[in-house]
Structures are given as structure tokens and as C-alpha cells.
C-alpha positions in Angstrom: -23.9 -2.1 -16.1 -21.5 1.0 -16.7 -19.8 1.3 -19.9 -17.6 1.1 -21.7 -17.0 -2.6 -21.0 -13.5 -3.4 -20.0 -11.4 -6.2 -18.4 -12.6 -7.4 -14.9 -9.9 -8.4 -12.4 -11.6 -10.3 -9.5 -9.8 -10.4 -6.1 -11.4 -13.6 -4.4 -10.3 -14.8 -0.9 -10.5 -14.1 2.7 -9.6 -11.2 4.9 -6.0 -10.7 3.0 -8.2 -9.8 0.1 -11.1 -7.7 1.8 -8.5 -5.6 3.8 -6.2 -5.2 0.4 -8.6 -2.1 -0.2 -7.3 -0.4 3.0 -4.9 2.3 2.8 -1.8 1.3 0.6 -3.2 -2.3 0.3 -2.3 -4.3 -2.5 -5.8 -4.4 -4.0 -5.8 -0.7 -3.8 -2.6 -0.4 -5.6 -4.0 -2.6 -8.6 -7.1 -0.6 -8.5 -4.8 2.7 -8.8 -2.5 1.2 -11.5 -5.3 0.0 -13.7 -7.7 2.9 -13.1 -7.8 3.8 -16.8 -7.4 -0.1 -17.8 -9.5 -2.6 -15.9 -12.1 -2.8 -13.2 -10.5 -4.4 -10.1 -13.4 -6.1 -8.0 -13.3 -7.3 -4.6 -15.1 -10.6 -3.8 -13.1 -11.7 -0.8 -14.3 -11.6 2.9 -12.9 -12.0 6.5 -13.3 -15.4 7.9 -13.9 -17.3 4.5 -11.9 -20.7 3.9 -12.0 -22.9 0.9 -15.2 -24.4 2.1 -16.8 -21.0 2.0 -15.4 -20.5 -1.4 -17.0 -23.6 -2.7 -20.3 -22.6 -1.3 -20.3 -19.2 -3.3 -18.3 -20.2 -6.4 -21.3 -20.3 -8.7 -22.7 -17.2 -7.3 -19.6 -15.2 -7.7 -18.4 -16.8 -10.9 -21.5 -18.0 -12.7 -20.6 -19.9 -15.8 -23.4 -18.3 -17.9 -22.3 -14.9 -17.2 -22.5 -12.6 -20.3 -19.0 -11.0 -19.4 -16.3 -13.4 -17.7 -13.4 -12.0 -15.8 -10.2 -11.6 -17.4 -8.2 -12.2 -14.4 -8.9 -14.1 -10.9 -6.3 -13.7 -8.2 -7.2 -16.4 -5.5 -6.2 -16.4 -2.0 -7.3 -19.1 0.6 -5.2 -21.1 3.0 -4.3 -18.9 6.0 -7.7 -19.6 7.8 -7.7 -23.3 6.3 -4.5 -23.9 8.0 -5.6 -22.8 11.6 -5.7 -25.8 14.1 -9.2 -27.4 14.8 -11.0 -26.1 17.6 -12.4 -28.5 20.3 -15.8 -27.5 19.7 -15.6 -28.3 16.2 -16.3 -24.6 15.0 -13.3 -23.0 13.2 -12.1 -21.9 9.7 -9.9 -25.1 10.0 -9.9 -27.4 6.9 -8.0 -30.5 6.6 -5.0 -30.4 4.4 -6.2 -33.0 1.8 -9.7 -31.4 1.6 -8.1 -28.0 1.4 -6.1 -29.4 -1.6 -9.4 -30.7 -3.2 -11.3 -27.5 -2.7 -8.4 -25.3 -4.5 -8.7 -27.8 -7.2 -12.3 -27.3 -7.7 -12.0 -23.7 -7.5 -9.2 -23.9 -10.4 -11.3 -26.1 -12.4 -14.4 -23.8 -12.0 -12.2 -20.6 -13.1 -10.8 -22.6 -16.0 -14.1 -23.4 -17.2 -15.4 -19.8 -17.3 -13.7 -18.8 -20.7 -10.6 -19.5 -22.6 -9.4 -15.7 -21.7 -9.9 -16.0 -18.1 -6.6 -16.0 -16.4 -5.7 -17.2 -12.9 -3.1 -16.4 -10.3 -3.2 -18.3 -6.8 -1.6 -16.6 -3.8 0.0 -19.1 -1.3 -0.2 -18.5 2.5 2.3 -16.0 3.8 4.0 -16.4 6.9 2.8 -14.7 10.3 4.2 -13.0 13.2 2.9 -15.3 16.0 4.1 -13.2 18.8 2.5 -10.1 17.6 -0.7 -12.1 16.7 -1.2 -13.3 20.2 -0.2 -9.7 21.8 -2.9 -7.9 19.3 -5.8 -10.5 19.0 -6.1 -12.8 21.8 -8.2 -10.3 23.9 -10.5 -10.5 20.9 -10.5 -13.9 19.6 -9.0 -16.0 22.4 -6.5 -18.4 22.1 -5.4 -18.5 18.3 -4.6 -21.7 16.8 -2.6 -20.5 13.8 1.3 -21.2 13.5 3.7 -20.6 10.9 4.5 -24.1 10.5 0.9 -24.8 9.6 1.0 -21.8 7.1 4.1 -23.2 5.6 2.4 -26.7 5.0 -0.7 -25.2 3.3 1.5 -22.7 1.5 3.5 -25.8 0.0 0.5 -27.6 -0.6 -1.2 -24.6 -2.7 2.1 -24.3 -4.6 2.4 -27.9 -5.6 -1.1 -28.0 -6.7 -0.6 -25.2 -9.0 2.4 -26.8 -10.4 0.1 -29.9 -11.1 -2.7 -27.8 -12.7 -0.6 -25.4 -14.6 -1.8 -22.6 -12.8 0.4 -19.5 -12.0 1.1 -19.1 -8.4 2.8 -16.7 -6.0 5.0 -18.2 -3.1 4.1 -15.6 -0.5 5.7 -17.6 2.3 9.1 -17.3 0.8 8.6 -13.5 -0.9 7.9 -12.1 2.6 11.0 -13.8 4.2 13.3 -12.3 1.6 13.0 -9.1 3.7 15.4 -9.3 6.8 12.9 -7.3 8.6 9.7 -8.9 7.7 8.5 -9.9 11.2 8.9 -6.2 12.2 7.0 -4.2 9.1 4.8 -6.7 7.3 1.9 -6.8 9.7 -0.6 -4.9 11.7 -1.6 -7.4 13.9 0.6 -10.4 13.0 -1.7 -11.8 10.4 -3.1 -9.1 8.2 -0.8 -6.8 5.9 0.7 -3.5 6.5 1.5 -1.3 3.7 4.9 -2.9 3.6 3.6 -6.2 3.4 1.1 -5.1 0.7 4.2 -3.7 -1.4 5.2 -7.4 -1.5 2.3 -8.8 -2.7 1.5 -6.2 -5.4 5.0 -6.3 -6.7 4.9 -10.3 -7.0 1.7 -10.0 -8.8 2.8 -7.4 -11.3 5.9 -9.6 -11.9 3.7 -12.6 -13.0 1.5 -10.3 -15.3 4.6 -8.5 -16.8 6.2 -12.0 -17.3 3.3 -14.2 -18.4 2.9 -15.0 -22.2 -0.6 -14.3 -22.2 -2.7 -12.8 -25.1 -3.7 -10.2 -24.7 -1.3 -9.0 -22.0 -2.8 -7.9 -18.9 0.3 -6.2 -17.6 -0.9 -2.6 -16.7 1.7 -0.8 -19.1 0.8 -3.1 -21.9 -3.1 -2.5 -21.9 -4.8 0.1 -23.6 -5.7 3.2 -22.0 -9.4 4.3 -21.8 -10.5 7.5 -23.4 -6.9 8.2 -24.5 -7.7 10.5 -27.5 -6.6 14.0 -27.5 -9.1 16.7 -26.2 -9.4 20.2 -26.5 -9.9 20.2 -22.6 -6.7 18.9 -21.8 -4.5 21.3 -19.6 -2.3 23.7 -21.5 1.5 22.9 -21.2 4.4 24.8 -20.1 4.8 26.5 -23.6 1.4 28.1 -23.1 0.5 26.9 -26.4 0.1 23.1 -26.7 -2.2 20.7 -24.6 -1.0 17.9 -22.7 -2.8 14.4 -23.0 -2.8 13.4 -19.3 -4.3 10.1 -20.2 -0.7 9.1 -20.9 0.5 10.4 -17.7 2.4 8.0 -15.4 0.8 9.3 -12.4 0.4 5.9 -10.9 3.8 4.3 -11.4 5.6 3.3 -8.3 9.5 2.4 -9.0 9.3 0.2 -5.8 6.9 -2.1 -7.6 8.7 -2.9 -11.0 
């Protein structure tokens, strides 16, 4: 355990989550913005679907933990939406099972504490042509389509409305950019820095507008070790020190 204790934000999902810590990924962006505010923790891994999530739910989010997360951002749906493989082995999860799995995840996370907040991310669209061009040699025939992503995205959003869980419609958010097919993906599925900017911006919008107490928006949270120090750098007047804890080094106007 490393002190002092501060809020924990957990990113829970599949490769869209794991790879969010790559260069300029949305997870890295959150970790940067909250560097003096909260610990952003990755618990999402490539290949996971909602079935796998249920298998590890009690391990990652034990109900008897002394400290519970302040925020959990959940992304499952892309792998679930893949069409079934004739062998029976694939990440595919039938739609109704996916909905019930996501319901169980929501119920479990809500039970952790009264202060644990939840955001679900719906499935983003994909670039099918780019996906087949870049991934077919490695993964063979890829049974993932934009239409199936749309169906699972809408199902996730409908469940969140039913359960009063905040949700981000990534399917629609990506397609607001006229050039989304060209700039949002590294391989047709996983996100480029431009794709990640969309995700980060949508997450920050939810955090900024949510009427949660305490607020989890980065500008509203207390700064760790914010007191003045004789070790602070000297300002341009060559006399007074500058408290750099208040410096807006992490801010990015494109995310506001």
C-alpha cells in the first residue's frame, strides 16, 4: 500500500482498455490529468468479453475490500459482438446473455459502496476494410461487423438507461467526425491517438457534468501535496517561489 490514500479510478474491459495506456491513449490521458488527484488503475485485458468479466468480477472488485474504487469505467461489447465461430470457440456472447452479463456487472459494482460511481462505454464503430487488411493474416477471417457493433452498443445504452448508469455512446461519438474511418484506428478496431481523444473527451464531459458528491472531475478535486514549499522554483522576479502543484501542465483544450 502506498500512501496517502486517494481516490481509485478503475478501467475495466478488453483490449480497448489495455491499449489505452499506449502513447496518447485515453487511459494514459486520464492518468496524466489525475496525476495529483487519483490513481488510475488498469484492469482490462485483450480478448476479454462479458463472460470473462463475470469470472473475475469478485477477484478484481471484492465486496469486502477496505478501500473501494471511486469510479469504474467499464467497456465490454466489441468482442461479445463478434459472430460465432463454427468451432464454438470465439469471444462471441449472444446478445441477450451479453445484456444480462452487463446487468450483473452493474449490480455488483453498485454494491461496492454508495460512493462508487460507474460509467459504461458502448462499442465504438470499426473500419472493416482496415481490419481485414491489417489483422486477417494473424487472426484469419474476422467475424466482426459494424452492424453487430451497433446492435451491441444500442443494447448497452438501453440497459444503462434502465439501470440509471451513466453511459457514453461511442458508436455515435466517433461518427461525428467526418474522417473517423481514416484517423480513429490503428488496425480497424483498436484506437489511434485521435480515437482515444474522442473517448477521453466524452469521459471528461460526463465527469464534469455529473452531479456527484464529491465531484470526480479533475479540475474540482483536491491537489495532493499542494502546500507551498521552500523547494518550489523561483519565479521570474527572482524573489518569490512558484507553487507548481497548481500548474496546469496536464490541460489540453481539445479535451474540454
